[in-house]
N, C-alpha and C positions, 0 to 999 in steps of 0.2 A: 409162543404156542398158538396164539390167535391167527398169526400169519399162515401157519401151516394148515389150520382148519379152513381158512379162506382159500388157500391154494388148492386144498382138496375139493372144495366146492367148485372152484374154477376148472379143475381137471374133469370133474363130472360134467359140467356144462360143455366143455370142449369136446369130450368124447361123445356125448349125446348129440351135439351139433354136427359133428363129423358124420355120425351114423345117419342122421336125418338128411344130410346133404348127399351121402353116397347111396343109401338104399332105403329111401323113405317108405316105399310100399311094403317091403319086408318087415321093417320095424313096426309099422302101424298094424299090419295084419297080425304079427306076433303078439303085439300088445292087446289087440281086440280079442284074440283067442284066449290069451291068458286071463283077461278080465272076465270073459264068459265062463271059463272053467273055474276060476277062483275069485269071486267078487270081493272076498275079504282082503284081497291084495290092496284095496284102497286104504286099509288101516295103516299101511306103510307111509301114507301121506303125512303122518306125524313127523317123519324125518324131514319133510319139507318145512314144516313149522319150526323144527329145531334148527335147520339150516338158515332159515330166515332170521331166527333169533340170533344166531352166531353172526350173520352179516350185520344185523342191526347194532349189536354191541361192538364187534371188532372193526366194523367199517367206519366208526366215528371219526377217526383221524386220518383216513385215507383220502387221496386225491379223488375227485369226482364224488364227494360225500353225498350230495343230493341223489345221485344215481343209485348209490347203495342203499339209501334209506327207502327210496321208492321200490327198488327191487326186493328188499327185505319185506316191506309191507305187502307187496304182491305175492311173495312166496307164502307168507303167513296166512293171508286171506285165502289163497288157493288151497293150501293144505287143510285149513279149517273147514272150508266148504266141501272138499272132497271127502273128508273124514266124518263130518257131522251134519252136513247139509241135508235138506229134505231129499229123500230118495228119488222122487219124481223129477225134481230140478236137476239133481246130479245126473240122472239117466239122460235127460235131454241134452245137457251140456256135453257129456261124454259122447253121445251119439253125434252131435254136431262136430265135435273136435276130431272124432275118429273117422269121419266120412268126408274128408277134404280131398282136394286134388294134390298130387305129388308136389307141385310147385309151391303150394302153401306150406307144406312141411319143410321144404328146402329153405324157404324164407325164415321159418322158425329156427332151423339149423344154423343159418347165417347169424341170426340174432343171438343164439346161444354161444356161438364161437366168438362173436364180437364182445359179449359180456365177459367171457372167459379172458380174452386178450386184454380188455380194459382192466379187469381185476388183477391180472398178472402185472400189468404196467403200473397200476396203483401200488402194488406190493413192492415194486422195484425189481421184479424178476425179469422184466423185459427192459432193456437199456433205454433210458430217457436221453434224447438228443437235444 
């Protein structure tokens, strides 16, 4: 069961990464508009905390274990900050993140795709040679 939850997280990372690689400006513009229209969307960041918790628990016995512990910690901290952090700080961080050049988002997309592939490899879903 834990492997499937991890694979789901990997699938989300891969899809997000591909979208950021292919159409970064469209994705970020849409995200910016959505956050402007519905700032309560940040309450969904609790799912990031949940995902980080799943990786923290289910990633204990995987290859690259230190990577999964660091990733889980980063997800939990990010989710808690965006859900409960001071509004002024959160606004500054979001403004900075949502006003980058397209190449920056493409690097984030590459990073997400890499994390997804490493997770699939650690789960044994990609053949080890």
